[in-house]
Structure formats: structure tokens, C-alpha cells
C-alpha positions as CSV (number, residue, x, y, z in Angstrom):
1,M,99.0,61.9,-83.8
2,S,95.3,61.7,-83.5
3,S,94.0,62.3,-87.0
4,K,94.8,61.4,-90.6
5,Q,95.0,65.1,-91.5
6,G,97.4,65.7,-88.6
7,M,99.5,62.8,-89.9
8,L,99.6,64.2,-93.4
9,K,100.7,67.6,-92.0
10,E,103.5,65.9,-90.0
11,L,104.6,63.8,-93.0
12,I,104.8,66.9,-95.2
13,S,106.7,68.7,-92.5
14,L,109.2,65.8,-92.3
15,C,109.6,65.9,-96.1
16,H,110.3,69.6,-96.0
17,E,112.8,69.3,-93.1
18,N,114.7,66.5,-94.8
19,D,114.6,67.9,-98.4
20,V,112.8,64.9,-99.8
21,S,111.4,66.9,-102.7
22,S,112.3,70.1,-104.4
23,V,108.6,71.0,-104.5
24,S,108.0,73.7,-102.0
25,E,104.2,73.5,-101.7
26,L,103.7,69.8,-101.0
27,E,100.4,70.5,-99.4
28,Q,98.9,71.3,-102.8
29,Y,99.9,67.8,-104.1
30,A,98.8,65.7,-101.1
31,D,96.6,63.4,-103.3
32,A,98.7,63.6,-106.5
33,D,100.7,60.6,-107.7
34,I,104.1,61.6,-106.3
35,F,106.0,59.7,-108.9
36,E,104.0,60.7,-112.0
37,A,103.9,64.3,-110.9
38,G,107.7,64.3,-110.4
39,I,107.3,65.3,-106.7
40,I,109.5,62.4,-105.5
41,D,111.8,60.3,-107.6
42,S,113.1,56.8,-106.8
43,S,115.9,58.2,-104.6
44,G,113.4,60.3,-102.8
45,M,111.2,57.3,-102.2
46,V,114.1,55.4,-100.6
47,Y,114.8,58.5,-98.5
48,I,111.2,58.9,-97.4
49,Q,111.1,55.2,-96.6
50,A,114.1,55.6,-94.3
51,I,112.6,58.7,-92.6
52,I,109.4,57.0,-92.0
53,D,111.2,54.0,-90.5
54,Q,113.3,56.2,-88.3
55,H,110.6,58.6,-87.2
56,Y,107.6,56.2,-86.8
57,S,109.3,52.8,-86.6
58,V,107.2,51.7,-89.5
59,E,108.9,49.7,-92.2
60,I,107.2,50.1,-95.6
61,P,108.4,47.8,-98.4
62,A,109.4,49.6,-101.5
63,E,106.9,47.8,-103.6
64,M,104.1,49.3,-101.5
65,F,105.1,52.7,-102.7
66,V,105.0,51.6,-106.3
67,T,101.7,49.7,-106.0
68,E,99.6,51.3,-103.3
69,L,101.2,54.3,-101.6
70,R,101.6,56.6,-104.5
71,S,100.4,59.9,-102.8
72,L,101.4,61.6,-99.6
73,D,97.7,61.2,-98.5
74,A,97.9,57.5,-99.0
75,I,101.2,57.2,-97.1
76,A,99.8,59.3,-94.2
77,N,96.6,57.1,-94.1
78,Y,98.7,54.0,-94.1
79,L,100.9,55.4,-91.3
80,Q,97.9,56.4,-89.2
81,E,96.3,53.0,-89.6
82,T,99.5,51.2,-88.7
83,I,100.1,53.3,-85.7
84,N,96.5,53.0,-84.5
85,E,96.7,49.2,-84.8
86,R,99.7,49.2,-82.4
87,Q,97.8,50.9,-79.7
């Protein structure tokens, strides 16, 4: 994945494929707080955490979702930076 925007699209696609959220238009909420907006609840957070680990081999501690990674955009940026650092 070469861009942060591409990573965001891929992350949203994975969320849709795995029914992480009942929100059908996740793209519209990319920079929204996923917890406050009710896009993902605590169960969804654990699920997306597992999907990210499985798909990208990136382990994100749960507390990072609570303190730093509160939007899909922030998660995608973190993933892109982490993957870029590996290369």
C-alpha cells in the first residue's frame, strides 16, 4: 500500500467485509471519533484489532485505540507509518 489514502480505503474495505460496524457508509466518518459516534463499540474495537493483526501483522494495544487511534483515519495513518518503518 503506497499511500495513507489507499490504506484508509483498504481499512474501510476490511471493516465492511468483516462486518465490524453496522454503519454502511464508513467513508463519510473517516475522521470521526469511532467510539463517540457509535461507529464501533468495544466489541468492534477488539474485532478490528484482530483483523489488523491478522491482515497486516501489526499488533495495536487496546489502550492505543482509546487514547490515540480514535478515528479510522488515525488508524490508517498509524498502519501506514508502521508498515513503512518495516521496509
